[in-house]
C-alpha positions in Angstrom: 96.3 63.1 75.3 94.0 62.4 77.5 89.9 63.1 77.1 89.3 61.7 80.9 91.9 63.7 82.2 90.8 67.2 80.6 87.5 66.4 82.1 88.8 65.3 85.7 90.4 68.8 85.5 87.3 70.6 84.5 85.7 68.9 87.2 88.3 69.4 89.4 88.3 72.6 88.9 84.5 73.3 89.4 85.2 71.4 93.1 88.1 73.9 93.5 86.0 76.9 92.6 83.0 75.7 94.8 85.0 74.2 98.0 86.7 77.7 98.2 84.1 79.8 97.6 82.3 78.1 100.9 85.8 78.8 103.0 86.3 82.3 101.9 82.1 83.2 103.0 82.4 81.1 105.9 85.8 83.3 106.9 84.0 86.8 106.3 81.3 85.6 108.2 83.4 84.6 111.4 85.5 87.4 110.7 82.6 89.9 110.3 79.2 88.4 110.6 76.9 89.5 108.2 78.8 92.4 106.9 82.1 90.1 106.5 79.8 87.7 104.8 78.8 90.4 101.9 82.5 91.4 101.3 83.1 88.2 101.0 80.8 87.3 98.5 81.7 90.6 96.0 85.5 89.9 96.7 84.4 85.7 95.7 82.6 86.2 92.8 84.7 88.9 91.4 88.0 87.5 91.5 86.0 83.6 90.5 86.0 86.1 87.6 88.4 87.5 87.2 90.8 84.2 87.4 88.4 82.8 84.6 89.1 85.1 82.5 91.6 87.1 83.0 94.4 84.7 84.8 96.3 84.7 81.8 97.1 88.6 81.7 98.2 88.6 85.7 100.8 86.1 84.7 101.9 87.5 81.8 102.2 90.5 83.4 103.7 89.7 86.4 107.1 88.1 84.4 107.0 91.7 82.0 106.0 89.2 79.2 105.7 90.9 75.8 103.6 89.6 72.5 105.8 88.4 70.0 105.2 87.8 66.2 106.6 84.9 63.7 108.8 88.0 62.0 110.1 88.8 65.5 110.5 84.7 66.9 110.6 82.7 64.0 112.6 80.0 65.5 110.6 79.6 68.5 107.2 80.4 66.5 107.7 77.3 63.9 108.9 75.3 67.1 105.0 75.7 68.6 103.3 75.5 65.5 105.1 72.2 64.3 104.0 70.8 67.9 100.2 72.7 67.3 99.7 71.3 64.1 101.1 67.8 65.0 98.3 67.0 67.7 95.7 69.2 65.7 95.0 71.9 68.3 95.2 75.3 67.6 97.7 78.1 67.7 98.5 79.9 71.5 99.5 83.4 71.3 103.4 83.7 72.4 105.7 85.6 74.7 109.0 86.2 75.5 110.1 87.9 79.4 113.0 89.9 80.4 114.3 87.4 82.6 117.3 86.7 82.9 116.4 82.9 84.6 115.8 80.3 82.9 111.6 79.0 82.7 108.8 78.9 80.9 104.8 78.7 81.7 101.8 78.6 79.7 98.5 79.8 80.9 94.8 80.8 79.3 91.1 79.6 80.2 91.3 76.4 76.9 93.6 76.0 74.2 91.5 78.3 71.6 92.8 81.3 74.3 96.3 80.0 75.8 98.9 82.2 75.9 103.2 79.9 76.3 106.0 82.0 77.7 109.7 81.0 77.6 112.2 83.9 79.4 115.3 85.4 77.4 117.4 82.8 79.8 116.0 80.3 78.7 116.4 80.8 75.0 120.3 81.6 75.4 120.3 78.7 77.8 119.2 75.6 75.7 119.7 73.9 72.3 116.9 74.1 70.1 115.9 70.6 70.7 115.3 71.1 74.5 113.6 74.4 73.1 111.0 72.1 71.8 110.5 69.4 74.0 110.2 72.7 76.8 107.1 74.1 74.4 105.8 70.1 74.1 105.6 69.8 77.8 103.9 73.6 78.2 101.1 72.8 75.3 100.4 69.5 77.2 99.6 71.7 79.9 97.5 73.5 77.7 96.1 70.6 76.2 95.4 69.1 79.4 93.3 72.5 80.9 95.9 71.7 83.7 96.5 75.6 83.5 92.6 76.7 84.2 92.4 75.0 87.4 95.9 76.4 88.8 95.5 80.4 87.7 92.3 79.3 89.8 94.1 78.0 92.8 95.6 80.8 92.8 93.6 83.3 92.1 91.4 81.5 95.2 94.6 81.3 97.1 94.9 85.3 97.1 91.1 86.0 98.4 91.8 83.5 101.5 94.2 86.1 102.0 92.8 89.0 101.6 89.5 88.0 103.2 91.5 87.1 106.5 93.2 90.2 105.6 90.2 92.5 106.2 90.4 91.5 110.1 93.4 93.7 110.0 92.4 96.3 107.6 88.8 96.4 107.2 86.8 97.5 111.4 84.0 94.1 110.8 81.8 93.0 113.3 78.1 91.2 114.0 75.8 93.2 115.5 77.1 92.4 119.4 80.8 92.5 119.0 82.6 95.6 118.2 85.3 94.0 115.7 86.5 91.2 114.9 88.9 89.1 117.8 92.2 89.9 117.3 93.7 86.4 118.0 91.6 84.6 115.6 92.5 87.3 112.7 96.1 86.7 113.4 95.8 83.0 113.0 93.9 83.6 109.7 96.3 85.8 108.9 99.0 82.8 109.1 96.8 80.1 108.0 94.7 81.3 105.0 98.3 81.7 102.8 99.2 78.1 104.2 96.0 76.4 103.0 96.3 77.9 100.3 99.7 77.1 99.2 98.8 73.6 100.4 95.2 73.4 97.3 98.7 74.4 94.9 100.7 71.8 96.2 98.5 69.2 96.0 96.9 70.9 92.0 100.6 71.1 91.2 102.8 67.6 91.3 100.8 65.4 90.0 100.3 67.8 86.9 104.0 68.3 86.5 104.1 64.1 85.9 101.8 64.1 83.1 102.9 67.0 81.7 106.1 66.2 81.1 104.6 62.7 79.8 102.7 64.2 77.5 104.8 66.8 76.5 107.7 64.1 75.7 105.4 62.0 73.9 104.1 64.9 71.7 107.6 65.9 71.1 108.9 62.9 70.8 111.4 63.2 72.7 111.7 62.4 76.4 115.4 62.6 76.8 116.0 66.4 75.6 113.0 67.6 78.4 115.0 65.5 80.8 118.4 67.4 79.6 116.0 70.5 78.9 114.7 70.4 83.2 118.2 69.9 84.3 120.1 72.7 82.7 116.4 74.8 84.2 117.0 73.3 87.2 120.5 74.9 87.8 119.9 78.0 86.0 116.7 79.0 88.3 118.9 78.4 91.8 122.0 80.5 90.6 119.3 83.1 89.3 116.2 83.1 92.0 113.2 85.7 90.6 112.1 87.9 94.5 109.4 86.3 96.5 106.7 89.2 95.7 103.7 88.3 95.9 103.0 88.8 92.1 105.5 86.6 91.2 105.0 84.0 94.7 101.9 83.1 93.3 102.4 83.0 89.3 105.2 80.3 90.4 103.7 77.4 90.1 102.5 77.8 86.9 106.4 77.8 85.7 107.8 74.7 84.4 110.3 74.8 87.6 110.6 76.5 90.5 111.8 80.3 89.9 111.9 81.4 93.6 114.7 80.1 96.4 114.2 77.0 98.2 114.5 76.3 101.6 112.0 77.5 105.1 108.7 77.6 103.8 109.0 78.2 100.4 110.4 74.2 100.7 107.0 73.4 102.6 105.0 74.5 100.1 106.9 73.6 96.7 104.6 73.2 93.6 107.3 71.1 91.8 107.8 67.7 92.3 111.8 66.9 93.0 113.5 67.8 88.9 115.4 64.6 90.1 112.5 62.6 90.1 111.2 63.6 87.0 114.1 63.5 85.3 114.8 59.7 86.1 110.2 59.6 84.5 112.1 60.8 81.3 115.4 58.6 81.1 112.9 55.6 81.7 110.6 56.7 79.3 113.3 56.2 76.8 114.7 53.2 77.9 117.8 55.3 79.5 119.2 53.4 83.1 118.7 56.8 85.2 122.0 58.4 86.0 123.2 58.7 90.0 
């Protein structure tokens, strides 16, 4: 794992926090003058702290994940322990989600406070070799500190949307104005989630390629990860998760997009095309890409 990449991701997180916090304060002042600025400041501080310290709990709760012990999931625990030990890293907490869709994700602010979760669907679908490769991918997200910047992006996306919604639900206004401009409020209501989605897209796509490559090196089995991605893609399409806010805001954490494609979801997808990921992994293994 690249130390430079980990520092780079830490810098990205700081820049993202600064830029989006500035945006939130600007929007709050624009919509509601000093009152809006105060409310936006409180929201920004609370959500920045929450996204840093409790992002893992929110993601795990959204997927209904429950913690598992070595006695409850001995094979899963043994795989993660072997991979973490091989890289000289701490053992993350393990969770299993009751969701039937095959998927997996990692969350937490750093390797010492990380969790890896898998769905019951992925445990039923993958072979042990494929599951081990998926776990190596998720551990690579942890070790590269990708999950921090992704969790911060998700939380701040929610703040931008919440601040825009203030124009609709709270009678904000400056000293010389009784309330916000309805047209501006409506515009922000649509632009805020769109802009936040683009931020997540920019953050997430490259990190998936990097986690694929690092995970393949950690497991020593790029073809197993390629095979797993193909199965997960088919399973996620067959059993898409509902696009409710709790799940949609965590979709970029998953190894594959858990939501139904098409429309805005397709425009703002946070994962690279699975076919491209598979081709890269096959190239790592020196195997000709299948057509």
